Structure formats: structure tokens, C-alpha cells
DSSP file (Angstrom, degrees, kcal/mol; ACC not computed):
  #  RESIDUE AA STRUCTURE BP1 BP2  ACC     N-H-->O    O-->H-N    N-H-->O    O-->H-N    TCO  KAPPA ALPHA  PHI   PSI    X-CA   Y-CA   Z-CA
    1    1 A X              0   0    0      0, 0.0     2,-0.1     0, 0.0     0, 0.0   0.000 360.0 360.0 360.0 148.7  104.8   54.5   90.2
    2    2 A X        -     0   0    0      1,-0.1     2,-0.4     3,-0.0     3,-0.0  -0.412 360.0-106.3 -74.6 152.5  103.5   53.0   87.0
    3    3 A X        -     0   0    0     -2,-0.1    -1,-0.1     1,-0.1     3,-0.1  -0.691  37.8-112.1 -77.8 129.8  104.8   53.9   83.7
    4    4 A X        -     0   0    0     -2,-0.4     2,-0.5     1,-0.1    -1,-0.1  -0.289  36.0-104.2 -59.1 142.6  102.5   56.2   81.5
    5    5 A X        +     0   0    0      1,-0.2    -1,-0.1    -3,-0.0     3,-0.1  -0.621  41.2 177.6 -75.9 124.7  101.1   54.6   78.4
    6    6 A X        +     0   0    0     -2,-0.5     2,-0.3     1,-0.2    -1,-0.2   0.798  62.4  35.0 -99.4 -34.9  103.1   55.9   75.4
    7    7 A X        -     0   0    0      2,-0.0     2,-0.5     0, 0.0    -1,-0.2  -0.932  63.1-148.2-129.1 144.5  101.5   54.0   72.6
    8    8 A X        -     0   0    0     -2,-0.3     2,-0.6    -3,-0.1    -3,-0.0  -0.950  15.7-151.6-114.9 130.4   98.0   52.7   71.8
    9    9 A X        -     0   0    0     -2,-0.5     2,-0.6     2,-0.0    -2,-0.0  -0.875   7.4-148.3-102.8 121.3   97.9   49.5   69.9
   10   10 A X        -     0   0    0     -2,-0.6     2,-0.8     1,-0.0    -2,-0.0  -0.739  17.1-127.0 -91.6 130.4   94.8   49.1   67.8
   11   11 A X        -     0   0    0     -2,-0.6     2,-0.6     2,-0.0    -1,-0.0  -0.675  26.7-171.3 -77.4 106.2   93.6   45.4   67.4
   12   12 A X        -     0   0    0     -2,-0.8     2,-0.1     0, 0.0    -2,-0.0  -0.923  19.2-133.3-104.3 118.8   93.3   44.7   63.6
   13   13 A X        -     0   0    0     -2,-0.6     2,-0.0     1,-0.1    -2,-0.0  -0.385  19.2-121.9 -66.2 142.6   91.7   41.4   63.0
   14   14 A X     >  -     0   0    0     -2,-0.1     4,-2.8     1,-0.1     5,-0.3  -0.278  31.2 -97.6 -81.4 171.6   93.3   39.2   60.4
   15   15 A X  H  > S+     0   0    0      1,-0.2     4,-2.5     2,-0.2     5,-0.2   0.955 126.5  45.7 -52.9 -52.8   91.4   37.9   57.3
   16   16 A X  H  > S+     0   0    0      1,-0.2     4,-2.4     2,-0.2    -1,-0.2   0.884 110.2  53.7 -65.0 -33.3   90.6   34.6   59.0
   17   17 A X  H  > S+     0   0    0      2,-0.2     4,-2.9     1,-0.2    -1,-0.2   0.901 110.6  47.5 -65.7 -42.5   89.5   36.3   62.2
   18   18 A X  H  X S+     0   0    0     -4,-2.8     4,-2.7     2,-0.2    -2,-0.2   0.919 110.1  51.3 -67.9 -39.6   87.1   38.4   60.2
   19   19 A X  H  X S+     0   0    0     -4,-2.5     4,-2.3    -5,-0.3    -2,-0.2   0.910 110.0  50.8 -61.6 -43.0   85.7   35.5   58.3
   20   20 A X  H  X S+     0   0    0     -4,-2.4     4,-2.9    -5,-0.2    -2,-0.2   0.931 109.6  49.4 -59.7 -44.3   85.1   33.7   61.5
   21   21 A X  H  X S+     0   0    0     -4,-2.9     4,-2.8     1,-0.2    -2,-0.2   0.913 111.0  49.8 -63.1 -38.6   83.3   36.6   62.9
   22   22 A X  H  X S+     0   0    0     -4,-2.7     4,-2.5     2,-0.2    -1,-0.2   0.932 111.9  48.0 -60.7 -43.4   81.2   36.9   59.8
   23   23 A X  H  X S+     0   0    0     -4,-2.3     4,-2.2     2,-0.2    -2,-0.2   0.927 112.6  49.5 -62.6 -48.3   80.4   33.1   60.0
   24   24 A X  H  X S+     0   0    0     -4,-2.9     4,-1.9     1,-0.2    -2,-0.2   0.946 112.5  47.4 -55.6 -53.3   79.5   33.5   63.8
   25   25 A X  H  X S+     0   0    0     -4,-2.8     4,-2.0     1,-0.2    -2,-0.2   0.854 113.0  48.9 -55.5 -44.0   77.3   36.5   63.1
   26   26 A X  H  X S+     0   0    0     -4,-2.5     4,-2.5     1,-0.2    -1,-0.2   0.848 110.8  49.4 -70.1 -37.1   75.6   34.7   60.2
   27   27 A X  H  X S+     0   0    0     -4,-2.2     4,-1.5     2,-0.2    -2,-0.2   0.796 110.4  50.0 -76.5 -28.1   75.0   31.6   62.3
   28   28 A X  H  X S+     0   0    0     -4,-1.9     4,-1.7     2,-0.2    -2,-0.2   0.841 112.4  48.3 -71.6 -35.6   73.5   33.6   65.2
   29   29 A X  H  X S+     0   0    0     -4,-2.0     4,-1.8     2,-0.2    -2,-0.2   0.894 111.8  49.3 -72.7 -34.0   71.2   35.4   62.7
   30   30 A X  H  < S+     0   0    0     -4,-2.5     3,-0.2     1,-0.2    -2,-0.2   0.940 112.4  47.9 -66.9 -43.3   70.2   32.0   61.1
   31   31 A X  H >< S+     0   0    0     -4,-1.5     3,-0.8     1,-0.2    -1,-0.2   0.863 114.5  46.6 -67.9 -37.9   69.5   30.6   64.6
   32   32 A X  H 3< S+     0   0    0     -4,-1.7    -1,-0.2     1,-0.2    -2,-0.2   0.801 121.5  35.1 -76.6 -28.4   67.4   33.8   65.6
   33   33 A X  T 3X S+     0   0    0     -4,-1.8     4,-1.9    -3,-0.2    -1,-0.2  -0.161  76.4 127.5-120.5  35.4   65.4   33.9   62.4
   34   34 A X  H <> S+     0   0    0     -3,-0.8     4,-2.3     1,-0.2     5,-0.1   0.894  73.5  51.0 -67.3 -36.6   64.9   30.1   61.6
   35   35 A X  H  > S+     0   0    0      1,-0.2     4,-2.1     2,-0.2    -1,-0.2   0.862 111.7  47.7 -71.3 -34.5   61.2   30.2   61.2
   36   36 A X  H  > S+     0   0    0      2,-0.2     4,-2.6     1,-0.2    -1,-0.2   0.860 113.9  48.4 -63.9 -38.8   61.3   33.1   58.8
   37   37 A X  H  X S+     0   0    0     -4,-1.9     4,-3.0     2,-0.2    -2,-0.2   0.917 109.2  51.1 -67.3 -44.8   64.0   31.4   56.8
   38   38 A X  H  X S+     0   0    0     -4,-2.3     4,-2.7     2,-0.2    -2,-0.2   0.926 111.3  49.5 -61.5 -46.9   62.1   28.1   56.7
   39   39 A X  H  X S+     0   0    0     -4,-2.1     4,-2.4     2,-0.2    -2,-0.2   0.944 111.7  49.2 -52.9 -48.7   59.0   30.2   55.3
   40   40 A X  H  X S+     0   0    0     -4,-2.6     4,-2.4     1,-0.2    -2,-0.2   0.929 111.8  48.1 -55.9 -50.5   61.3   31.9   52.7
   41   41 A X  H  X S+     0   0    0     -4,-3.0     4,-2.1     1,-0.2    -1,-0.2   0.922 111.8  49.2 -56.1 -49.9   62.7   28.6   51.6
   42   42 A X  H  X S+     0   0    0     -4,-2.7     4,-2.1     1,-0.2    -1,-0.2   0.867 111.3  49.9 -57.9 -39.7   59.2   27.0   51.4
   43   43 A X  H  X S+     0   0    0     -4,-2.4     4,-2.2     1,-0.2    -1,-0.2   0.921 112.8  47.0 -71.6 -41.8   57.9   30.1   49.3
   44   44 A X  H  X S+     0   0    0     -4,-2.4     4,-2.0     1,-0.2    -1,-0.2   0.846 111.3  51.8 -73.4 -28.5   60.9   29.8   46.9
   45   45 A X  H  X S+     0   0    0     -4,-2.1     4,-2.7    -5,-0.2    -1,-0.2   0.884 110.3  47.2 -72.3 -36.0   60.4   26.0   46.6
   46   46 A X  H  X S+     0   0    0     -4,-2.1     4,-1.6     2,-0.2     6,-0.2   0.870 111.7  52.2 -64.6 -40.2   56.7   26.5   45.7
   47   47 A X  H  X>S+     0   0    0     -4,-2.2     6,-1.5     2,-0.2     5,-1.0   0.917 113.6  45.2 -59.0 -47.8   57.8   29.3   43.1
   48   48 A X  H ><5S+     0   0    0     -4,-2.0     3,-0.8     1,-0.2    -2,-0.2   0.913 111.1  50.2 -70.0 -43.6   60.2   26.8   41.6
   49   49 A X  H 3<5S+     0   0    0     -4,-2.7    -1,-0.2     1,-0.2    -2,-0.2   0.828 112.7  46.8 -62.4 -32.0   57.8   23.9   41.5
   50   50 A X  H 3<5S-     0   0    0     -4,-1.6    -1,-0.2    -5,-0.2    -2,-0.2   0.545 113.0-119.2 -89.8  -5.9   55.1   25.9   39.8
   51   51 A X  T <X5S+     0   0    0     -3,-0.8     4,-1.7    -4,-0.6    -3,-0.2   0.362  84.1 115.1  83.0  -3.0   57.7   27.4   37.2
   52   52 A X  H  ><S+     0   0    0     -5,-1.0     4,-2.6    -6,-0.2     5,-0.2   0.855  71.2  55.1 -67.8 -32.9   57.1   31.0   38.2
   53   53 A X  H  > S+     0   0    0     -6,-1.5     4,-2.6     2,-0.2    -1,-0.2   0.944 109.6  48.5 -61.8 -46.5   60.8   31.3   39.5
   54   54 A X  H  > S+     0   0    0     -7,-0.3     4,-2.1     1,-0.2    -2,-0.2   0.871 110.4  49.4 -68.4 -31.0   62.0   30.3   36.1
   55   55 A X  H  X S+     0   0    0     -4,-1.7     4,-2.1     2,-0.2    -1,-0.2   0.899 111.6  49.1 -70.0 -41.1   59.8   32.7   34.3
   56   56 A X  H  X S+     0   0    0     -4,-2.6     4,-2.8     2,-0.2     5,-0.2   0.954 110.9  51.8 -63.6 -45.5   60.8   35.6   36.5
   57   57 A X  H  X S+     0   0    0     -4,-2.6     4,-1.8     1,-0.3    -2,-0.2   0.922 110.7  46.2 -54.6 -49.5   64.5   34.6   35.9
   58   58 A X  H  X S+     0   0    0     -4,-2.1     4,-1.5     1,-0.2    -1,-0.3   0.808 112.0  52.7 -65.6 -35.4   64.0   34.6   32.2
   59   59 A X  H  < S+     0   0    0     -4,-2.1    -1,-0.2     2,-0.2    -2,-0.2   0.897 109.4  48.7 -61.6 -43.8   62.1   38.0   32.4
   60   60 A X  H >< S+     0   0    0     -4,-2.8     3,-0.9     1,-0.2    -2,-0.2   0.892 110.6  50.4 -73.0 -33.8   65.0   39.4   34.3
   61   61 A X  H 3< S+     0   0    0     -4,-1.8     3,-0.3    -5,-0.2    -1,-0.2   0.838 117.5  39.4 -60.8 -38.5   67.5   38.1   31.7
   62   62 A X  T 3X S+     0   0    0     -4,-1.5     4,-2.2     1,-0.2    -1,-0.2  -0.116  79.1 127.8-109.2  35.3   65.4   39.6   28.8
   63   63 A X  H <> S+     0   0    0     -3,-0.9     4,-2.9     2,-0.2     5,-0.2   0.930  71.5  50.8 -60.9 -43.7   64.6   42.9   30.8
   64   64 A X  H  > S+     0   0    0     -3,-0.3     4,-2.6     1,-0.2     5,-0.2   0.978 112.8  43.1 -67.9 -50.7   65.9   45.2   27.9
   65   65 A X  H  > S+     0   0    0      1,-0.2     4,-2.2     2,-0.2    -1,-0.2   0.897 113.4  51.3 -56.5 -39.0   63.9   43.5   25.2
   66   66 A X  H  X S+     0   0    0     -4,-2.2     4,-2.6     2,-0.2    -1,-0.2   0.895 109.6  52.8 -62.3 -42.9   60.8   43.4   27.4
   67   67 A X  H  X S+     0   0    0     -4,-2.9     4,-2.7     2,-0.2     5,-0.3   0.939 108.6  50.3 -60.1 -46.7   61.4   47.3   28.1
   68   68 A X  H  X S+     0   0    0     -4,-2.6     4,-3.0     2,-0.2    -2,-0.2   0.934 111.1  47.1 -54.6 -50.9   61.5   47.9   24.4
   69   69 A X  H  X S+     0   0    0     -4,-2.2     4,-3.1     2,-0.2    -1,-0.2   0.928 113.3  48.6 -55.2 -51.6   58.3   46.0   23.8
   70   70 A X  H  X S+     0   0    0     -4,-2.6     4,-2.3     1,-0.2    -1,-0.2   0.892 113.3  48.3 -64.3 -38.9   56.5   47.8   26.7
   71   71 A X  H  X S+     0   0    0     -4,-2.7     4,-1.6     2,-0.2    -2,-0.2   0.944 110.0  51.2 -68.8 -44.9   57.7   51.2   25.4
   72   72 A X  H >< S+     0   0    0     -4,-3.0     3,-0.6    -5,-0.3     4,-0.4   0.961 113.5  44.2 -54.4 -51.6   56.6   50.5   22.0
   73   73 A X  H >< S+     0   0    0     -4,-3.1     3,-1.1     1,-0.2     6,-0.3   0.883 111.2  55.1 -61.5 -36.3   53.1   49.5   23.1
   74   74 A X  H 3< S+     0   0    0     -4,-2.3    -1,-0.2     1,-0.3    -2,-0.2   0.750 105.1  51.2 -72.2 -21.4   52.8   52.4   25.5
   75   75 A X  T << S+     0   0    0     -4,-1.6    -1,-0.3    -3,-0.6    -2,-0.2   0.391  82.1 116.0 -98.6   4.3   53.5   55.0   22.8
   76   76 A X  S <> S-     0   0    0     -3,-1.1     4,-2.6    -4,-0.4     5,-0.3  -0.325  77.0-115.8 -66.9 155.2   50.9   53.6   20.4
   77   77 A X  H  > S+     0   0    0      1,-0.2     4,-2.7     2,-0.2     5,-0.2   0.910 112.8  55.0 -69.6 -37.1   48.0   56.1   19.7
   78   78 A X  H  > S+     0   0    0      1,-0.2     4,-2.1     2,-0.2    -1,-0.2   0.906 111.4  46.5 -59.8 -36.9   45.2   54.1   21.3
   79   79 A X  H  > S+     0   0    0     -6,-0.3     4,-2.5    -3,-0.2    -2,-0.2   0.917 112.9  47.0 -62.7 -47.2   47.3   54.0   24.5
   80   80 A X  H  X S+     0   0    0     -4,-2.6     4,-2.6     1,-0.2     5,-0.2   0.890 111.0  53.3 -65.4 -34.5   48.1   57.6   24.5
   81   81 A X  H  X S+     0   0    0     -4,-2.7     4,-2.7    -5,-0.3    -2,-0.2   0.935 109.7  49.7 -62.7 -43.6   44.4   58.4   23.8
   82   82 A X  H  X S+     0   0    0     -4,-2.1     4,-2.8    -5,-0.2    -2,-0.2   0.929 111.8  47.5 -60.9 -49.5   43.5   56.2   26.9
   83   83 A X  H  X S+     0   0    0     -4,-2.5     4,-2.0     2,-0.2    -1,-0.2   0.890 113.2  47.1 -56.9 -44.6   46.0   58.1   29.0
   84   84 A X  H  X S+     0   0    0     -4,-2.6     4,-2.7     2,-0.2    -2,-0.2   0.921 112.3  51.1 -67.9 -43.2   44.7   61.5   27.8
   85   85 A X  H  X S+     0   0    0     -4,-2.7     4,-2.9    -5,-0.2    -2,-0.2   0.932 110.5  47.8 -60.5 -44.3   41.1   60.4   28.4
   86   86 A X  H  X S+     0   0    0     -4,-2.8     4,-2.0     1,-0.2    -1,-0.2   0.877 110.9  51.4 -66.3 -34.2   41.9   59.2   31.9
   87   87 A X  H  X S+     0   0    0     -4,-2.0     4,-2.3     2,-0.2    -1,-0.2   0.924 113.2  45.8 -60.9 -49.6   43.7   62.5   32.6
   88   88 A X  H  X S+     0   0    0     -4,-2.7     4,-1.8     2,-0.2    -2,-0.2   0.884 111.5  51.1 -65.1 -37.9   40.7   64.4   31.4
   89   89 A X  H  X S+     0   0    0     -4,-2.9     4,-2.8     2,-0.2    -1,-0.2   0.897 110.0  50.0 -63.1 -42.8   38.2   62.3   33.3
   90   90 A X  H  X S+     0   0    0     -4,-2.0     4,-2.2     2,-0.2    -2,-0.2   0.875 108.9  52.4 -67.7 -40.5   40.2   62.8   36.5
   91   91 A X  H  X S+     0   0    0     -4,-2.3     4,-1.0     2,-0.2    -1,-0.2   0.868 110.1  48.3 -60.1 -36.2   40.2   66.5   35.9
   92   92 A X  H >X S+     0   0    0     -4,-1.8     3,-1.0     2,-0.2     4,-0.7   0.970 110.2  51.3 -69.2 -55.9   36.5   66.4   35.5
   93   93 A X  H >< S+     0   0    0     -4,-2.8     3,-1.1     1,-0.3    -2,-0.2   0.881 107.8  53.0 -55.0 -43.4   36.0   64.4   38.7
   94   94 A X  H 3< S+     0   0    0     -4,-2.2    -1,-0.3     1,-0.2    -2,-0.2   0.823 108.6  51.1 -64.5 -27.8   38.1   66.8   40.7
   95   95 A X  H << S+     0   0    0     -3,-1.0    -1,-0.2    -4,-1.0     2,-0.2   0.543  89.2 100.3 -84.2  -5.9   36.0   69.7   39.5
   96   96 A X  S << S-     0   0    0     -3,-1.1     2,-0.5    -4,-0.7     3,-0.1  -0.531  83.0-112.2 -85.7 150.6   32.6   68.2   40.4
   97   97 A X     >  -     0   0    0     -2,-0.2     4,-1.9     1,-0.2     5,-0.1  -0.663  27.0-149.9 -70.1 118.2   30.8   69.2   43.7
   98   98 A X  H  > S+     0   0    0     -2,-0.5     4,-2.5     1,-0.2     5,-0.2   0.876  93.0  50.9 -72.5 -34.7   31.1   66.0   45.9
   99   99 A X  H  > S+     0   0    0      1,-0.2     4,-2.4     2,-0.2    -1,-0.2   0.929 112.2  46.1 -68.5 -39.7   27.8   66.6   47.7
  100  100 A X  H  > S+     0   0    0      1,-0.2     4,-2.7     2,-0.2    -1,-0.2   0.883 112.7  50.7 -72.9 -30.5   25.9   67.1   44.5
  101  101 A X  H  X S+     0   0    0     -4,-1.9     4,-3.1     2,-0.2     5,-0.2   0.940 110.5  48.8 -70.1 -41.3   27.5   64.0   42.9
  102  102 A X  H  X S+     0   0    0     -4,-2.5     4,-3.1     2,-0.2     5,-0.2   0.938 113.6  49.9 -55.9 -46.1   26.5   61.9   46.1
  103  103 A X  H  X S+     0   0    0     -4,-2.4     4,-1.7     1,-0.2    -1,-0.2   0.902 112.7  44.9 -57.7 -48.2   23.0   63.3   45.7
  104  104 A X  H  X S+     0   0    0     -4,-2.7     4,-2.4     2,-0.2    -2,-0.2   0.912 111.4  51.9 -69.9 -40.5   22.8   62.5   42.1
  105  105 A X  H  X S+     0   0    0     -4,-3.1     4,-2.1     1,-0.2    -2,-0.2   0.939 110.8  48.5 -57.5 -47.2   24.2   59.1   42.5
  106  106 A X  H  X S+     0   0    0     -4,-3.1     4,-2.5    -5,-0.2    -1,-0.2   0.876 110.8  51.4 -65.2 -30.8   21.6   58.3   45.3
  107  107 A X  H  X S+     0   0    0     -4,-1.7     4,-3.4    -5,-0.2    -1,-0.2   0.907 104.7  55.7 -70.4 -37.6   18.8   59.6   43.1
  108  108 A X  H  X S+     0   0    0     -4,-2.4     4,-2.0     2,-0.2    -1,-0.2   0.906 110.9  45.6 -62.6 -37.6   19.9   57.5   40.2
  109  109 A X  H  X S+     0   0    0     -4,-2.1     4,-2.3     2,-0.2    -2,-0.2   0.937 114.4  46.5 -66.6 -43.3   19.6   54.4   42.5
  110  110 A X  H  X S+     0   0    0     -4,-2.5     4,-2.1     1,-0.2    -2,-0.2   0.958 112.6  51.3 -63.6 -47.4   16.3   55.5   43.9
  111  111 A X  H  X S+     0   0    0     -4,-3.4     4,-2.5     1,-0.2    -1,-0.2   0.860 108.1  54.3 -57.2 -39.2   15.2   56.3   40.2
  112  112 A X  H  X S+     0   0    0     -4,-2.0     4,-2.3     1,-0.2    -1,-0.2   0.888 107.1  50.3 -59.9 -46.0   16.3   52.7   39.2
  113  113 A X  H  X S+     0   0    0     -4,-2.3     4,-1.5     2,-0.2    -2,-0.2   0.863 111.0  46.4 -58.1 -41.7   14.2   51.3   41.9
  114  114 A X  H  X S+     0   0    0     -4,-2.1     4,-2.2     2,-0.2    -2,-0.2   0.890 112.2  52.0 -70.3 -39.9   11.1   53.1   40.9
  115  115 A X  H  X S+     0   0    0     -4,-2.5     4,-2.5     1,-0.2     5,-0.2   0.938 107.7  51.3 -56.9 -49.4   11.7   52.3   37.2
  116  116 A X  H  X S+     0   0    0     -4,-2.3     4,-1.5     1,-0.2    -1,-0.2   0.830 105.6  55.3 -61.1 -35.2   12.0   48.6   38.0
  117  117 A X  H  X S+     0   0    0     -4,-1.5     4,-1.6     1,-0.2    -1,-0.2   0.935 109.3  50.1 -60.5 -46.7    8.7   48.7   40.0
  118  118 A X  H  X>S+     0   0    0     -4,-2.2     4,-1.2     1,-0.2     5,-0.5   0.906 106.7  51.7 -59.1 -41.8    7.1   50.1   36.8
  119  119 A X  H  <5S+     0   0    0     -4,-2.5    -1,-0.2     1,-0.2    -2,-0.2   0.847 109.5  51.4 -61.6 -30.9    8.5   47.5   34.6
  120  120 A X  H  <5S+     0   0    0     -4,-1.5    -1,-0.2    -5,-0.2    -2,-0.2   0.839 105.5  55.5 -75.3 -28.4    7.1   44.8   36.9
  121  121 A X  H  <5S-     0   0    0     -4,-1.6    -1,-0.2    -3,-0.1    -2,-0.2   0.790  89.0-151.5 -74.6 -23.1    3.6   46.4   36.9
  122  122 A X  T  <5 +     0   0    0     -4,-1.2     2,-0.2     1,-0.2    -3,-0.1   0.655  36.7 158.8  61.5  18.3    3.4   46.2   33.1
  123  123 A X      < -     0   0    0     -5,-0.5     2,-0.3     1,-0.0    -1,-0.2  -0.478  38.9-129.4 -71.5 137.2    1.1   49.3   33.1
  124  124 A X        -     0   0    0     -2,-0.2     2,-0.5    -3,-0.1    -1,-0.0  -0.740  15.0-135.9 -91.9 146.5    0.8   51.3   29.9
  125  125 A X        -     0   0    0     -2,-0.3     2,-0.2     4,-0.0    -1,-0.0  -0.862  20.4-157.3-105.3 122.0    1.4   55.1   30.2
  126  126 A X     >  -     0   0    0     -2,-0.5     4,-1.6     1,-0.1     5,-0.1  -0.474  32.0-105.6 -92.0 166.9   -1.2   57.2   28.1
  127  127 A X  H  > S+     0   0    0      1,-0.2     4,-2.0     2,-0.2     5,-0.2   0.867 123.7  54.1 -60.0 -39.0   -0.7   60.8   26.9
  128  128 A X  H  > S+     0   0    0      1,-0.2     4,-2.7     2,-0.2    -1,-0.2   0.879 105.6  53.4 -69.3 -39.2   -3.1   62.0   29.6
  129  129 A X  H  > S+     0   0    0      1,-0.2     4,-2.1     2,-0.2    -1,-0.2   0.870 108.2  51.0 -69.3 -28.5   -0.9   60.2   32.2
  130  130 A X  H  X S+     0   0    0     -4,-1.6     4,-0.8     2,-0.2    -2,-0.2   0.900 111.6  44.5 -67.9 -39.2    2.1   62.1   30.9
  131  131 A X  H  < S+     0   0    0     -4,-2.0     3,-0.4     1,-0.2     4,-0.4   0.894 114.1  52.8 -67.7 -36.6    0.4   65.5   31.1
  132  132 A X  H >< S+     0   0    0     -4,-2.7     3,-1.6     1,-0.2     4,-0.3   0.893 102.9  56.2 -67.0 -39.1   -0.9   64.5   34.6
  133  133 A X  H >< S+     0   0    0     -4,-2.1     3,-1.4     1,-0.3     7,-0.3   0.696  88.5  78.3 -72.7 -16.7    2.6   63.5   36.0
  134  134 A X  T 3< S+     0   0    0     -4,-0.8    -1,-0.3    -3,-0.4    -2,-0.2   0.829  88.3  58.9 -53.8 -32.9    3.9   67.0   35.1
  135  135 A X  T <  S+     0   0    0     -3,-1.6     2,-0.3    -4,-0.4    -1,-0.3   0.652  80.8  98.5 -71.5 -18.0    2.2   68.2   38.2
  136  136 A X  S <> S-     0   0    0     -3,-1.4     4,-2.2    -4,-0.3     5,-0.2  -0.599  71.7-141.8 -71.8 130.3    4.1   65.8   40.5
  137  137 A X  H  > S+     0   0    0     -2,-0.3     4,-2.6     2,-0.2     5,-0.2   0.843  98.1  55.4 -68.5 -31.8    6.9   67.8   42.0
  138  138 A X  H  > S+     0   0    0      2,-0.2     4,-2.1     1,-0.2    -1,-0.2   0.969 113.9  40.3 -63.6 -49.2    9.4   64.9   41.9
  139  139 A X  H  > S+     0   0    0      1,-0.2     4,-2.7     2,-0.2     5,-0.2   0.920 115.3  53.1 -61.5 -43.5    8.9   64.4   38.1
  140  140 A X  H  X S+     0   0    0     -4,-2.2     4,-2.2    -7,-0.3    -1,-0.2   0.871 110.6  47.3 -59.5 -46.0    8.8   68.1   37.7
  141  141 A X  H  X S+     0   0    0     -4,-2.6     4,-2.2     1,-0.2    -1,-0.2   0.876 113.6  46.0 -62.3 -40.6   12.1   68.4   39.5
  142  142 A X  H  X S+     0   0    0     -4,-2.1     4,-2.2     2,-0.2    -2,-0.2   0.871 113.1  49.0 -79.5 -33.6   13.7   65.7   37.5
  143  143 A X  H  X S+     0   0    0     -4,-2.7     4,-2.6     2,-0.2    -2,-0.2   0.885 111.1  50.7 -67.4 -38.2   12.5   67.0   34.2
  144  144 A X  H  X S+     0   0    0     -4,-2.2     4,-2.4    -5,-0.2     5,-0.4   0.953 110.4  50.1 -66.2 -44.9   13.7   70.5   35.1
  145  145 A X  H  X S+     0   0    0     -4,-2.2     4,-2.3     1,-0.2    -2,-0.2   0.934 112.1  47.9 -57.2 -45.3   17.1   69.1   36.0
  146  146 A X  H  X S+     0   0    0     -4,-2.2     4,-2.3     1,-0.2    -1,-0.2   0.895 111.5  50.0 -63.9 -40.0   17.3   67.2   32.7
  147  147 A X  H  X S+     0   0    0     -4,-2.6     4,-1.8     1,-0.2    -1,-0.2   0.906 116.2  40.0 -71.8 -39.5   16.3   70.3   30.7
  148  148 A X  H  X S+     0   0    0     -4,-2.4     4,-2.7     2,-0.2    -1,-0.2   0.788 111.4  57.2 -79.4 -32.1   18.9   72.6   32.4
  149  149 A X  H  X S+     0   0    0     -4,-2.3     4,-2.4    -5,-0.4    -2,-0.2   0.975 109.3  47.2 -59.9 -51.6   21.5   69.8   32.3
  150  150 A X  H  X S+     0   0    0     -4,-2.3     4,-2.6     1,-0.2    -2,-0.2   0.891 109.6  54.0 -57.0 -41.2   21.0   69.7   28.5
  151  151 A X  H  X S+     0   0    0     -4,-1.8     4,-2.0     1,-0.2    -1,-0.2   0.950 110.6  45.2 -54.4 -54.2   21.2   73.5   28.3
  152  152 A X  H  X S+     0   0    0     -4,-2.7     4,-2.1     1,-0.2    -1,-0.2   0.825 112.1  53.1 -68.5 -30.1   24.5   73.6   30.1
  153  153 A X  H  X S+     0   0    0     -4,-2.4     4,-1.7     2,-0.2    -1,-0.2   0.900 108.0  50.0 -65.7 -41.2   25.7   70.7   27.9
  154  154 A X  H  X S+     0   0    0     -4,-2.6     4,-1.3     2,-0.2    -2,-0.2   0.846 110.8  50.3 -66.6 -35.0   24.8   72.6   24.9
  155  155 A X  H  X S+     0   0    0     -4,-2.0     4,-1.9     1,-0.2     3,-0.3   0.932 109.1  51.0 -61.6 -47.0   26.7   75.7   26.2
  156  156 A X  H  < S+     0   0    0     -4,-2.1    -2,-0.2     1,-0.2    -1,-0.2   0.827 108.4  51.2 -69.2 -28.5   29.7   73.7   26.9
  157  157 A X  H  < S+     0   0    0     -4,-1.7    -1,-0.2     1,-0.2    -2,-0.2   0.752 108.9  53.0 -74.9 -23.4   29.7   72.2   23.3
  158  158 A X  H  < S+     0   0    0     -4,-1.3    -2,-0.2    -3,-0.3    -1,-0.2   0.861  89.4  91.5 -78.3 -30.1   29.5   75.6   21.8
  159  159 A X     <        0   0    0     -4,-1.9     0, 0.0     1,-0.1     0, 0.0  -0.317 360.0 360.0 -64.9 145.4   32.4   77.0   23.6
  160  160 A X              0   0    0     -2,-0.0    -1,-0.1     0, 0.0    -4,-0.0   0.377 360.0 360.0-123.3 360.0   35.7   76.8   21.9
């Protein structure tokens, strides 16, 4: 009968064996990804030849002073005003009805086309023409929209 196993020996590689395993793994990875490595080297060569690599390296070395400059510029009043205005505009855009906005944008394009046609015709509009076009439902709708838009704008300006 065989002797029972009393001890288990764990194989611990030596420093040289670990280095050899790492080199073997690295060689296998290089052989497996040679096309990608060649492309990467080509990109790095192009960056070096164009001077971009050197500029990036200099920026990395000067990262603290660049961060200070960016922070000083970002805290200037015009920049903070811009940020506040962008946030206000974003708030306005989120509160608008999307269907009405699409309709209004399409109407503006159509109005630009009609206005362009009038400019090309060079016709003069008389006072009688102005009174006559008030009966046109399209013009009446646009004038009504403009009047009530101005009324709402005035109300908004009055509120505190």
C-alpha cells in the first residue's frame, strides 16, 4: 500500500523564474498585438515629429501653474456671468413646450421664405395694403401672437 501524503510542497518561483515568465508573457503579448503596437509607435512618431508630444510633455511638467492660470481665468466676472447665463438659458429651454417651439421654429423659416419673396419683388406697401392684410387670417394670427407675446413679456418684466 502507498504511503499517505503528509506534506504539500508549494512551488514558489525564484526571482529569475518570475522575470523569465514575465518576459515570456510580454513576448507573447507583443507577438499577438504586433499590428496595434506598430500603429501606436507610428502615432507616437508622428506626434514627436510634429512637436505635439513635446508640448504635451511640457504641459504635464507645468500642470500646477497651468491649473492656477485656468482657475484664475475661470473665476473672472465675465466667465462667471457666462456660466450663469448658460444655466439660465438651459433652465428656460427645459421649461419650453417642445411642440410649440418646433412649430414656432418652422413658422419662422416659412416667414423668412415669404419675406425673402417680398424683398425680391420690390413692391411698395401702402397704408391701404396694411389695413387690407389685417383681414388675412395668417397675418392676423401672427399679429395676435406678437401682441400677446409682448403682453406676456411685459408681465414677466413687471414681476419681481
